N, C-alpha and C positions, 0 to 999 in steps of 0.2 A: 504494500500500500504506500503510494507516494504521499508526500506532504500536502500537495494541493488537493488530493482526494480526501484526505483526513480533514483538511480545513473546510472543504465543501460540506462534508457531513456535519461538522461542528456548526457551520453557518446555518444549515438547514434545521438543525436541532434548536438553535437559538430562535429562529423564526417560528418554529412550531410552539415553543414555550411562550413566546410573546402572543401568538394567536390564541393559545389556550388560556391565557390570563385575561383576555378581553371579556368584559361583562356581557356583551352581546355575542350570541352564537354566530360563528362565521361559517358560511356555507362550505361544504367539502371542496367544491371546485375552486373556491378562493384559496383554500389551504394548499391545494396542489400548485396553483399558479404562484402563490407567495413563497413556497418553500422549495420546490424541486422542479426540475425541467420535465416537460412532457416526454412520455415514452415514445420513441420512434418505432418500436416494434409493435405492430398491431396483430392481435390474435387472428382476426379474420383474414388478414393477408398472409401471415406465416403458415396457417393451416389450410389456406384456400377454401375457407368456409363461406358458404353462400347463405347462411341462415340469417336473413335480414330481420327476423323477429327476435333475435337474441339481443338482450339489453346491452351487451358489449359492442355490438356491431356499430362501427363508425363512432364509437365513444370518443369524446375529446380527451378524456383522462388517459387513455392508452394503457390502463392498468386493469385488465379484465379480472385479475385476482381480487380486486376490491369491489366487484359488482356482483350483487346477488342475482340468482336466477339465470345465469348464463347457460347456454345450450352446449356445453362441452360433451364430447363423445356421444352426441345425439340424446343426451339426457339433461333435464333441467337440474342444475346443481343445487338449488335451494339457497338457504341463507348463507351469507358471507362466512359466518363463524363456522359453519359445518363443512364448507368446501375448501378451507384453507390448506388442509393437509394434502389434498390432491393438487391444488394449485402450486404448492411449493415444489412438487415433483414434475410439473408440467413443462413441456419443451418451450412454451412461450415465456414462462417465468424464467426458466434457466437461460434462455436466450437473452432476456432483458438484463440479467445480472452479469452475464458473460464472463464468469470466472474472475470478476473484480470484487475483492472483499469489501471495498468501500461502498460500491454500488449495492451489493447484497445487504450490507449493514443498513444502508439508507432505506432500502425497500422494506426490510424487516421492521424498521422503526416506523415507517409509514403505515404498515399493516397494524402494528401495535397501536398507534394513535387512532387509526380508523376503528379498530375494535373497541377501544376505550370510548370514543365518541358515540358509537352505536349503542354500547351498553348504557352510557349516560342518557342517551335519547330514550331508550326503552324504559329505563328507570323513571325518567320524568313522566312518560306516558302512564306507567303503572301508578305513580303517585297521584296523578290526576284521577285515575279510576277508583282508587281506594279511598274510602271515606272512613275515618276512624272516630269512634266515640271515646272521648277522654275527659278527665276532670270529674267533678261531682255532679251527679244527676239528681235533682230534687224529685223524689218519688212519694206518692201518697201511700201511707202505711196501710190504708184500708183497701182502696180500689186499684192500687198499683199504677195510676196514671202518672206521667212524667210532665213536669213543668218546664217549658222552654224559656229562652232568654226574653221573650216578650210576655211572660207571665201567663201563657195559655197552657191548659192541661190537655195532654194527648194520651190515648191508650198506649200502653207499653209497646205493644206489637207495632202499631203504626209509627211511633216515634223511632224505634230501632230500625224499622224498614226504611224510613225516610232519611235516616242519618248514617246508614251503613250499607254494606252490600249483603246483609243477612236476609234470608228468606225464612219463612216459617212453615212448618207442617204441624198439624194438631193431632193430639191423641190424649189419652188419659193415663196418668201415672197409677201405680198399684194402690196408692192410698185413696185416690179419688174414684177409681173404678167402682167400688162397692156403693159409693154415694149415688152414683148415677145409673148403675145397672145391677140387677140381682145376679146370682150365679147362673140362672137360666138365660141371661141375656136380655131380660125385660127391665124397663124402668121400674124402680121400686114403688112408685105411687100408682102404677097401673092396677086397677082392680081386676082380679081374675073372676070369671063367670062360672 
């Protein structure tokens, strides 16, 4: 590895760190343009692939190993995280790094940053979906209704349903079952004829 290759990797790492410290999320294409050069090797050219429906086909990024759902070997490769093992062995990736340790190091760092960004994005989506109940809930000792922040009382089930992802199914516990049903399965107040 020559000194200029090492310096190039260091410069790109610094740019990646600066971009990752920005408060506003930077689009991935801007990451590539700001940190590293475009790949000249294109998978569809190297493999003579004519699959125009492939997400990597004529991609500006030139890094098919960073694109989910590519049509490699006539199969949809799925999510980026699941396809990386085969991508690292692929002739297109190997041709892109071309036995230059600095280039390989740089591409592996790009993959790492990409995976971290994707994981952070998925985590943010999950956080939006998950609603947690936390803190003290004022609950009526008699009827079990819950008081909200606007001092309105709600049935326990509807409050939990509205403020969490929980769903309810109903049944009777062993203590309540005899109150509502006799051993024969009849309600206890039903008169037998």
